[in-house]
C-alpha positions as CSV (number, residue, x, y, z in Angstrom):
1,F,64.5,82.6,88.3
2,S,62.2,83.2,91.3
3,A,62.4,82.8,95.0
4,C,60.0,82.2,97.9
5,L,61.6,83.8,100.9
6,L,60.5,84.1,104.6
7,V,62.4,86.7,106.6
8,M,62.6,88.1,110.1
9,D,65.1,90.9,110.9
10,D,67.4,89.6,108.1
11,N,68.3,92.9,106.5
12,H,72.0,92.4,107.2
13,R,71.8,89.2,105.1
14,L,69.0,90.1,102.7
15,V,71.2,92.6,100.8
16,E,73.8,90.0,100.0
17,F,71.2,87.4,99.2
18,L,69.5,89.6,96.6
19,A,72.7,91.0,95.1
20,Y,74.3,87.5,94.7
21,H,71.3,85.7,93.3
22,S,70.3,88.6,91.0
23,F,73.7,88.3,89.4
24,V,74.4,84.6,89.4
25,L,71.0,83.1,88.5
26,P,69.8,85.8,87.6
27,L,67.0,86.2,90.2
28,N,64.3,88.7,89.1
29,Y,61.1,87.7,90.8
30,V,60.7,87.3,94.6
31,V,57.8,86.7,97.0
32,I,59.0,87.6,100.5
33,A,56.9,87.1,103.6
34,V,57.8,89.1,106.7
35,D,57.4,87.5,110.1
36,P,55.1,89.7,112.2
37,R,57.6,89.6,115.1
38,S,60.1,91.5,113.0
39,K,61.5,94.7,114.5
40,T,62.9,95.9,111.2
41,S,61.3,96.2,107.8
42,P,63.0,95.0,104.6
43,T,61.0,97.4,102.4
44,P,63.8,100.1,101.9
45,I,66.1,97.4,100.7
46,L,63.5,95.8,98.5
47,D,62.7,99.2,97.0
48,R,66.3,99.7,96.1
49,F,66.5,96.5,94.2
50,R,63.2,97.3,92.5
51,R,64.5,100.6,91.4
52,L,68.0,99.8,90.4
53,L,67.5,96.3,89.0
54,N,63.9,96.4,88.0
55,M,63.2,93.3,90.1
56,T,59.6,92.3,90.8
57,I,59.3,91.8,94.5
58,H,56.0,91.1,96.4
59,E,55.9,91.6,100.1
60,W,53.4,89.4,101.9
61,Q,52.0,89.7,105.5
62,D,50.4,86.7,107.3
63,Q,46.9,87.6,106.0
64,D,48.1,87.6,102.4
65,Y,48.8,83.8,102.4
66,G,46.1,82.6,104.9
67,M,48.3,82.1,107.9
68,Y,45.3,82.5,110.2
69,T,42.8,80.6,108.1
70,V,44.4,77.2,108.4
71,Q,43.8,75.5,111.7
72,Y,46.3,73.1,113.3
73,S,45.6,71.0,116.4
74,Q,48.8,72.4,118.0
75,F,48.6,75.8,116.4
76,D,50.0,78.7,118.4
77,T,51.0,76.6,121.5
78,N,54.4,78.2,121.3
79,M,56.5,80.3,119.0
80,W,58.5,77.3,117.8
81,Q,55.5,75.5,116.4
82,T,54.1,78.7,114.9
83,H,57.4,79.3,113.1
84,F,57.1,76.0,111.3
85,N,53.4,76.4,110.6
86,R,54.1,79.8,109.1
87,Q,57.0,78.5,107.0
88,N,55.0,75.6,105.6
89,I,51.8,77.5,104.9
90,F,53.8,80.3,103.2
91,Y,55.8,77.8,101.0
92,K,52.6,76.2,99.8
93,Q,50.8,79.4,98.9
94,C,54.0,80.9,97.3
95,A,54.4,77.8,95.1
96,I,50.8,78.1,94.0
97,H,51.3,81.8,93.3
98,M,54.5,81.0,91.2
99,K,52.6,78.4,89.2
100,E,49.7,80.8,88.5
101,K,52.2,83.5,87.4
102,N,53.9,81.1,85.0
103,R,57.2,81.2,86.7
104,T,59.7,78.4,85.9
105,W,62.6,77.9,88.3
106,V,61.7,78.7,91.9
107,T,64.1,78.4,94.9
108,F,63.1,77.7,98.5
109,H,66.0,78.5,100.8
110,D,66.9,81.1,103.4
111,T,68.9,84.4,103.4
112,D,72.0,82.7,104.8
113,E,72.0,80.1,102.0
114,Y,73.4,80.6,98.5
115,L,72.8,78.5,95.4
116,T,76.0,77.8,93.6
117,F,77.9,75.4,91.3
118,N,79.1,72.2,92.7
119,H,82.0,72.1,90.2
120,P,84.7,74.6,89.1
121,S,84.7,76.3,85.7
122,S,88.1,74.9,84.8
123,N,90.3,71.8,85.6
124,L,87.2,69.6,86.0
125,D,89.2,66.4,85.7
126,E,91.6,67.5,88.4
127,W,88.7,68.5,90.6
128,E,87.1,65.0,90.2
129,R,90.4,63.3,91.0
130,K,90.6,65.3,94.3
131,R,87.1,64.6,95.2
132,T,87.7,60.9,94.6
133,A,90.7,61.0,96.8
134,E,88.6,62.7,99.5
135,R,86.1,60.0,99.2
136,A,88.8,57.4,99.9
137,N,89.5,59.1,103.3
138,A,85.8,59.5,104.2
139,T,84.0,57.4,106.7
140,F,82.6,54.1,105.5
141,K,79.1,55.3,105.8
142,I,79.7,58.2,103.5
143,R,81.6,56.1,101.0
144,R,78.8,53.5,101.0
145,E,75.8,55.8,100.8
146,A,77.1,58.5,98.5
147,G,77.9,56.1,95.7
148,T,79.7,56.9,92.4
149,R,80.3,60.5,91.5
150,V,78.2,61.9,88.5
151,P,80.1,64.9,87.1
152,P,78.7,67.4,84.6
153,Q,79.2,66.9,80.9
154,R,81.1,70.1,80.6
155,P,82.5,72.6,83.2
156,P,80.1,75.4,84.3
157,P,80.7,78.9,83.2
158,P,82.7,81.1,85.5
159,I,80.8,82.4,88.4
160,T,82.0,85.9,87.5
161,E,79.8,85.8,84.4
162,Y,76.3,87.3,84.7
163,G,73.6,84.6,84.7
164,S,76.1,81.8,84.8
165,L,74.1,79.4,86.8
166,G,71.0,79.7,84.6
167,K,73.2,79.0,81.5
168,Y,74.6,76.0,83.3
169,L,71.2,74.5,83.9
170,I,70.4,74.8,80.2
171,Q,73.8,73.3,79.3
172,E,73.3,70.3,81.6
173,S,69.6,69.8,81.0
174,D,70.2,66.0,80.4
175,H,72.1,65.5,83.7
176,P,70.4,62.8,85.9
177,S,69.9,65.2,88.8
178,I,67.6,67.6,86.9
179,Q,66.4,65.7,83.8
180,K,62.6,65.0,83.7
181,T,62.0,66.2,87.3
182,A,59.8,68.9,88.7
183,C,61.6,69.1,92.0
184,I,65.4,69.2,92.2
185,A,67.0,68.3,95.5
186,V,70.2,70.3,96.2
187,P,72.7,69.3,98.9
188,R,73.8,71.9,101.5
189,M,77.3,72.7,102.6
190,L,77.8,74.2,106.0
191,Y,80.5,77.0,106.3
192,G,82.1,77.7,109.6
193,S,83.1,81.1,111.0
194,Q,86.8,80.8,110.7
195,E,88.3,83.5,108.5
196,I,91.5,84.0,106.5
197,N,93.4,87.1,105.6
198,Q,92.3,88.3,102.2
199,T,92.0,91.4,100.1
200,T,88.9,90.5,98.1
201,P,86.4,93.4,97.9
202,Y,83.7,93.5,100.5
203,S,85.3,90.5,102.4
204,D,84.5,92.3,105.7
205,V,80.7,92.2,105.1
206,L,79.8,89.5,102.6
207,D,79.6,86.0,104.0
208,T,80.1,84.4,100.6
209,V,83.4,86.2,100.3
210,R,84.4,86.1,104.0
211,Y,84.2,82.4,104.9
212,K,86.0,79.6,103.1
213,F,86.0,76.6,105.5
214,H,83.2,74.1,105.2
215,G,82.1,70.7,106.3
216,E,83.0,67.4,104.6
217,R,81.0,66.6,101.5
218,D,78.2,64.1,101.9
219,D,78.3,64.5,105.7
220,H,74.7,65.1,106.5
221,D,75.4,65.2,110.3
222,T,77.4,68.4,109.7
223,N,75.7,69.9,106.6
224,G,72.1,69.1,107.3
225,L,69.5,68.1,104.8
226,G,69.2,69.6,101.3
227,K,66.7,72.1,100.0
228,V,64.9,72.2,96.7
229,I,64.3,74.0,93.5
230,I,60.9,73.4,91.9
231,R,60.4,73.7,88.1
232,M,56.8,75.1,88.0
233,D,56.6,74.3,84.2
234,K,56.8,70.6,85.1
235,A,54.6,70.8,88.3
236,K,50.8,70.5,88.1
237,L,48.7,73.1,89.9
238,V,46.4,70.5,91.3
239,A,49.3,68.8,93.0
240,L,50.5,72.0,94.5
241,K,47.1,72.8,95.9
242,A,46.2,69.3,97.1
243,N,49.4,68.5,99.1
244,I,50.2,69.8,102.6
245,V,53.8,71.2,102.9
246,K,55.4,69.7,106.0
247,S,59.1,70.6,105.6
248,P,61.2,73.1,103.6
249,H,63.5,70.2,102.8
250,R,60.9,68.2,101.0
251,P,57.9,70.5,100.5
252,Y,56.0,68.1,98.3
253,R,56.4,64.3,98.8
254,T,54.8,63.5,95.5
255,L,57.1,65.8,93.6
256,C,60.4,66.0,95.6
257,P,63.0,63.3,96.2
258,S,64.5,62.5,99.6
259,P,66.3,65.5,101.2
260,W,69.2,63.1,102.0
261,V,70.8,64.2,98.7
262,Y,74.5,63.6,98.1
263,D,77.1,66.1,96.8
264,S,78.5,63.4,94.5
265,K,75.3,63.3,92.5
266,S,74.5,67.0,92.2
267,L,75.3,69.7,89.7
268,L,74.5,72.4,92.3
269,R,74.9,72.9,96.0
270,I,73.7,75.4,98.6
271,N,76.3,77.1,100.7
272,H,74.9,77.6,104.2
273,Y,76.9,80.3,106.2
274,I,76.6,80.0,110.0
275,G,78.3,83.4,110.3
276,S,79.6,85.2,113.3
277,W,78.0,84.8,116.7
278,E,76.6,88.3,116.3
279,A,75.0,87.5,113.0
280,Y,73.7,84.1,114.3
281,S,72.1,85.6,117.4
282,F,71.0,89.0,115.9
283,R,67.3,88.3,115.8
284,D,64.8,87.1,118.4
285,D,64.6,83.6,116.8
286,A,61.6,81.5,117.8
287,R,64.0,78.5,118.0
288,R,66.4,80.2,120.5
289,G,67.4,77.9,123.3
290,K,66.2,74.9,121.2
291,E,68.0,74.0,118.0
292,K,69.3,77.6,117.9
293,S,71.7,78.0,120.8
294,R,75.2,79.2,121.7
295,K,76.2,75.6,122.0
296,A,74.9,74.8,118.5
297,W,76.7,77.9,117.1
298,E,80.0,76.9,118.7
299,R,79.8,73.4,117.3
300,K,78.8,74.5,113.8
301,S,81.0,77.6,113.6
302,S,84.1,75.4,114.3
303,T,83.5,73.5,111.0
304,T,86.9,73.5,109.3
305,S,87.0,70.1,107.6
306,C,87.7,71.4,104.1
307,S,89.1,74.6,102.6
308,G,90.9,75.8,99.5
309,D,88.3,74.6,97.1
310,D,85.7,77.4,97.3
311,F,85.2,79.6,94.3
312,T,81.8,81.1,95.2
313,G,83.3,84.3,96.5
314,D,84.6,85.3,93.1
315,W,81.1,86.4,92.1
316,I,81.9,89.8,93.6
317,Y,84.4,90.5,90.9
318,G,81.9,89.9,88.2
319,F,79.2,91.8,90.1
320,L,81.4,94.9,90.3
321,K,82.4,94.7,86.7
322,W,78.8,94.1,85.5
323,H,77.2,97.0,87.4
324,G,80.2,99.3,87.9
325,E,81.6,100.2,91.3
326,S,79.2,103.0,91.9
327,K,76.0,101.1,91.3
328,A,77.4,98.0,93.0
329,A,78.1,100.1,96.1
330,K,74.5,101.3,96.2
331,L,73.1,97.8,95.8
332,L,75.4,96.5,98.6
333,E,74.7,99.3,101.0
334,G,73.8,97.9,104.4
335,A,75.3,94.5,103.8
336,G,76.5,92.9,107.1
337,L,75.8,93.9,110.6
338,P,76.3,97.4,111.9
339,K,79.9,98.0,112.8
340,N,80.9,97.4,116.5
341,Y,77.7,95.5,117.1
342,T,78.1,92.8,119.8
343,N,75.8,90.4,121.6
344,T,76.7,89.5,125.2
345,D,73.4,87.9,126.0
346,L,74.5,84.3,126.4
347,E,72.0,83.3,129.1
348,S,68.9,83.4,126.8
349,W,70.8,81.4,124.2
350,K,71.7,78.5,126.4
351,Y,70.4,75.1,125.1
352,K,67.2,74.2,127.0
353,G,66.3,71.1,125.1
354,P,63.6,70.3,122.5
355,P,60.5,72.5,122.6
356,K,57.4,71.6,124.7
357,D,53.7,72.3,124.4
358,Q,51.6,74.0,127.1
359,Y,51.2,70.6,128.8
360,G,55.0,70.0,129.1
361,K,55.1,67.4,126.4
362,F,57.9,67.4,123.8
363,I,56.8,68.6,120.4
364,L,58.2,66.5,117.7
365,P,59.7,68.3,114.7
366,P,58.8,67.3,111.1
367,K,59.9,63.8,110.1
368,E,63.1,64.9,108.3
369,Q,64.3,66.8,111.4
370,V,66.2,64.8,114.0
371,Y,67.3,65.7,117.6
372,V,70.6,64.0,118.5
373,A,70.6,62.4,121.9
374,D,73.7,64.0,123.4
375,N,72.1,67.4,123.9
376,R,73.3,68.4,120.4
377,T,70.5,69.5,118.2
378,E,70.9,68.5,114.6
379,T,68.9,71.2,113.0
380,T,67.8,71.0,109.4
381,I,66.9,74.7,109.1
């Protein structure tokens, strides 16, 4: 498994991202682009995973993937537009790199997003009955658009098992959501910041262990659009080079299905952790005051529609057993924000409306991204 990853001052999340995916997938090849506005470097963390897990990790700067060689009519008018340009250029060049290096499964999601099973490793029939009951209580729109559930042929392996997700994809190779497709659309599930008392190891620093409350399944207004996994062995190099990437949710329109992907149809999902206010506002995000704001965090962090059905956090037990507590502790060093860190800067995080260019005109986001009219930004990032 491989990953294309764009980061900016994400060290507090990068540790968990690498540890989790190296165990569950297992992830062993990463191309990571560092935003030039970053105040911190991920290199010490990456060196640790190179050394202890023998992971292949390439660090790219802007010039390594042609960030300044591609001209856009609105290029560099503001940080917001530059952010999306950088993301799209990087994803295209990273996809080409992965194809040329004969990589197979390649993920395209962020450090606060975790690829996981969409079904439990036991009691699958009971799980499906509960999900069907949930559907009966869902809004008419969700019931109508999500359609009939398509469960796996067999339950997935336990998430405490090394490489369990990779084994699962082989097991379910005939499932409609992944069969004969080069680009697999995966629904996202938004997790709020409400916590519960628990004694699980590392529950104070790992988001996947710490947070259990999430949005309603198939509710795109809450969870946002899906992300993708591309099977490079099924994708043609000429197509990767010819197409322009316009959105991380559907990088290649000729390869990838609609990002409005439903939980009921998918073997997999991506857990998206909004995190604490301090984690959300830690970096000087180019989208601050736009789709990233205190108001947006308050709305998303209060997501508590569903709980009691999350098993993703159990990965930590398998991780500790597989590596041993000493090695696991070294790998997880630096996970989470520094203790006692706070952010009281609410003024600069006030919602100021959609971004504008130098002429005062609103800049429209990519087609799949929608601004909701009530001053609530429905971000897809």
